[in-house]
C-alpha positions in Angstrom: 107.6 105.4 137.7 106.6 108.0 135.2 103.1 110.0 136.1 101.7 108.7 132.9 102.3 105.1 134.5 100.1 105.7 137.2 96.5 106.3 138.1 96.6 109.5 136.1 94.2 111.3 133.5 96.7 112.8 131.2 96.1 115.3 128.6 98.5 116.1 125.8 101.6 117.4 126.4 102.2 121.6 126.8 104.1 122.7 123.2 107.4 124.2 123.8 105.8 127.7 122.9 103.3 127.3 125.5 105.7 126.2 128.2 108.1 129.3 127.2 105.1 131.8 127.4 104.6 130.2 130.9 108.3 130.7 132.1 108.4 134.5 130.1 105.0 135.5 131.8 106.0 134.4 135.7 108.4 136.5 137.3 109.6 133.5 139.4 111.8 130.6 138.8 109.7 127.5 137.8 110.7 123.9 139.0 112.3 121.9 136.0 110.1 119.0 136.9 107.0 121.2 136.7 107.8 122.1 133.1 108.8 118.6 132.4 105.1 117.3 133.7 103.6 120.1 131.5 105.7 119.1 128.9 104.3 115.3 129.2 101.0 116.3 130.4 99.4 119.9 130.2 96.7 119.6 132.8 95.2 116.4 133.9 93.5 114.9 136.7 94.4 111.8 139.3 95.0 110.7 142.9 97.3 112.6 145.5 98.6 110.6 148.1 98.7 113.2 150.8 96.0 115.6 151.9 94.0 117.1 149.8 94.1 113.8 148.2 93.4 115.0 144.4 94.3 116.8 142.0 93.3 118.8 138.8 96.7 120.0 137.1 96.0 123.3 135.2 97.1 123.5 131.7 100.4 125.7 131.3 97.6 128.4 129.3 95.6 128.4 132.6 98.4 128.9 135.0 99.3 132.0 132.6 95.7 133.8 132.6 95.3 133.1 136.3 98.6 134.9 136.8 98.4 137.5 134.3 94.8 138.2 135.6 95.8 139.3 139.3 92.7 138.0 140.6 93.7 135.7 143.0 97.0 138.1 143.9 94.8 140.1 146.8 94.1 137.0 148.5 97.0 134.6 148.0 99.9 136.8 147.2 103.1 135.2 146.7 101.1 131.8 145.7 101.3 130.7 141.8 98.1 128.4 141.4 98.6 125.8 139.4 95.7 123.8 139.9 92.9 122.4 142.4 91.9 119.4 144.3 88.4 119.8 142.7 86.6 120.3 146.1 87.4 123.9 147.3 91.2 123.9 147.5 93.9 125.4 144.9 97.4 123.7 144.6 100.3 126.5 144.9 103.8 127.2 144.6 104.3 128.8 147.7 107.0 131.9 146.5 107.0 133.2 149.6 109.2 130.4 151.1 112.8 131.3 151.5 114.4 128.2 150.2 112.9 126.8 147.2 109.1 126.4 146.4 107.1 124.2 148.5 104.0 122.7 146.7 100.6 124.0 149.2 96.8 123.7 149.1 95.3 126.9 150.2 91.3 127.1 151.2 89.5 128.7 148.2 87.0 130.2 151.2 89.7 131.5 153.7 92.1 134.4 152.8 93.6 134.2 156.1 97.4 132.5 155.4 97.7 132.0 159.0 94.9 129.3 158.5 94.6 128.4 154.8 97.8 127.1 154.2 98.2 123.3 154.2 101.8 122.1 153.5 102.2 119.4 150.8 105.4 118.7 149.5 109.1 120.5 150.3 109.6 120.6 146.5 108.1 120.1 143.2 110.2 117.3 142.6 108.9 115.4 146.0 105.3 116.2 144.5 105.8 114.4 141.5 106.3 111.4 143.7 102.9 111.9 145.0 100.7 112.5 141.9 98.4 109.4 140.6 98.7 106.9 143.7 95.7 106.7 146.1 96.8 107.5 149.9 97.2 104.1 151.9 95.1 103.8 154.3 
């Protein structure tokens, strides 16, 4: 089932140029599923079936701007911020991982990475399966 068929407030998809600019600007190989999601919905908002339970996906242009600015690298080195939960946690790809790029949440107010990293999904493909679905009670 596509994200667009779920509880997801989509934005228009990213242009090929915007996605290519993101790929060129980021030093890690981005997951194909992430790039495909941006082409489908360049940002958006909806539930996430696992903690932190909500996703505000950043547009490709915002991800590039944040990464290039380096303003978060001091506090969260090795993470590519791709969004937030809208309530104090970033959603990021963890480029520190030896295998793949797990998706994690980071407490915006706690730069101690021993305490702040909350695993969400082992990779972006698994993460996509959580988007737009309410958590089961």
